[in-house]
C-alpha positions as CSV (number, residue, x, y, z in Angstrom):
1,X,72.5,-6.4,-41.8
2,X,70.8,-8.0,-38.9
3,X,69.1,-4.7,-38.0
4,X,67.8,-4.4,-41.6
5,X,66.4,-7.9,-41.5
6,X,64.8,-7.3,-38.1
7,X,63.1,-4.1,-39.4
8,X,61.9,-5.8,-42.5
9,X,60.4,-8.6,-40.4
10,X,58.7,-6.2,-38.1
11,X,57.2,-4.2,-41.0
12,X,56.0,-7.4,-42.6
13,X,54.3,-8.5,-39.4
14,X,52.6,-5.1,-38.9
15,X,51.4,-5.2,-42.5
16,X,50.0,-8.7,-42.1
17,X,48.3,-7.9,-38.8
18,X,46.8,-4.7,-40.2
19,X,45.3,-6.4,-43.2
20,X,43.9,-9.4,-41.3
21,X,40.6,-7.7,-40.6
22,X,40.0,-6.6,-44.2
23,X,37.6,-8.6,-46.2
24,X,39.0,-9.2,-49.7
25,X,36.9,-9.1,-52.8
26,X,38.6,-12.3,-54.1
27,X,36.5,-14.2,-51.5
28,X,33.6,-13.9,-53.9
29,X,35.5,-16.4,-56.2
30,X,34.5,-19.1,-53.7
31,X,30.7,-18.3,-53.9
32,X,28.4,-20.5,-56.0
33,X,24.7,-20.0,-56.9
34,X,22.5,-22.2,-54.6
35,X,24.8,-22.0,-51.5
36,X,23.0,-21.7,-48.2
37,X,23.3,-18.6,-46.2
38,X,25.4,-20.4,-43.6
39,X,27.9,-21.6,-46.3
40,X,28.1,-18.0,-47.6
41,X,28.7,-16.6,-44.1
42,X,31.4,-19.2,-43.5
43,X,33.3,-17.7,-46.4
44,X,32.3,-14.0,-46.2
45,X,31.6,-13.6,-42.5
46,X,28.8,-11.2,-41.4
47,X,27.4,-8.6,-43.8
48,X,27.5,-4.9,-43.1
49,X,23.8,-4.5,-43.7
50,X,20.8,-6.7,-44.6
51,X,17.6,-5.6,-46.1
52,X,14.6,-7.0,-48.1
53,X,14.1,-5.6,-51.6
54,X,11.3,-6.9,-53.8
55,X,10.8,-9.9,-51.5
56,X,14.5,-10.8,-51.8
57,X,17.0,-10.7,-49.0
58,X,20.0,-8.5,-49.9
59,X,23.2,-8.5,-47.9
60,X,25.7,-5.7,-48.3
61,X,29.5,-6.2,-47.8
62,X,32.4,-3.8,-48.0
63,X,35.2,-5.7,-49.7
64,X,38.7,-4.6,-50.5
65,X,39.9,-4.4,-54.1
66,X,43.7,-3.6,-54.3
67,X,43.2,-1.0,-57.1
68,X,40.1,0.7,-55.6
69,X,39.9,0.2,-51.9
70,X,36.6,-0.7,-50.3
71,X,33.9,-1.6,-52.8
72,X,30.3,-2.4,-52.0
73,X,29.2,-5.9,-52.9
74,X,25.6,-7.2,-52.8
75,X,24.6,-10.8,-52.3
76,X,21.0,-11.6,-53.2
77,X,19.1,-14.5,-51.7
78,X,15.8,-16.1,-52.6
79,X,12.6,-14.7,-50.9
80,X,13.0,-16.8,-47.7
81,X,16.8,-16.2,-47.5
82,X,17.8,-19.8,-47.7
83,X,20.0,-19.9,-50.8
84,X,22.1,-17.5,-52.8
85,X,20.8,-16.4,-56.2
86,X,23.4,-13.8,-57.3
87,X,26.1,-11.3,-56.2
88,X,27.6,-8.3,-57.7
89,X,29.9,-5.3,-57.0
90,X,28.1,-2.0,-57.3
91,X,30.7,0.1,-59.2
92,X,28.3,3.1,-59.5
93,X,27.9,3.3,-55.8
94,X,31.7,3.2,-55.4
95,X,32.0,6.1,-57.8
96,X,29.3,8.1,-56.0
97,X,31.1,7.5,-52.7
98,X,34.4,8.7,-54.1
99,X,32.7,11.8,-55.7
100,X,31.1,12.7,-52.3
101,X,34.4,12.3,-50.6
102,X,36.1,14.6,-53.1
103,X,33.4,17.2,-52.6
104,X,33.9,17.1,-48.9
105,X,37.6,18.0,-49.1
106,X,38.5,21.7,-48.6
107,X,39.3,23.5,-51.8
108,X,42.8,24.7,-52.4
109,X,43.1,28.5,-52.5
110,X,45.8,30.3,-54.3
111,X,47.5,33.2,-52.5
112,X,49.6,35.7,-54.4
113,X,52.4,37.5,-52.6
114,X,54.1,40.7,-53.8
115,X,57.6,40.5,-52.5
116,X,60.3,43.1,-53.0
117,X,63.9,42.4,-52.0
118,X,66.0,45.4,-51.2
119,X,69.7,45.4,-51.4
120,X,71.4,47.1,-48.4
């Protein structure tokens, strides 16, 4: 019994440590329109990528959703990057990533064998 409890505790600790570095999508529930970039980064940490699109600063995050895995999220700031205007998950990009991953996997091949068993 003690051994089972010890193993369970070890497994739980490993699981908790392994997930500590994953940014969860539920963090977006804390975001509010008008937040400063520093307030957003206090919640979300650093983005994976930042670019300017149509004079707006757009930050890209890879956030974990339990049913899907890593999903790209975009946070859009005003033109000088001082406050948050909107954010969204890009589901279409997620589907494109999964489709590319599936295409990269080797195809399964079927091999037929003709086997005859002889009685001795």
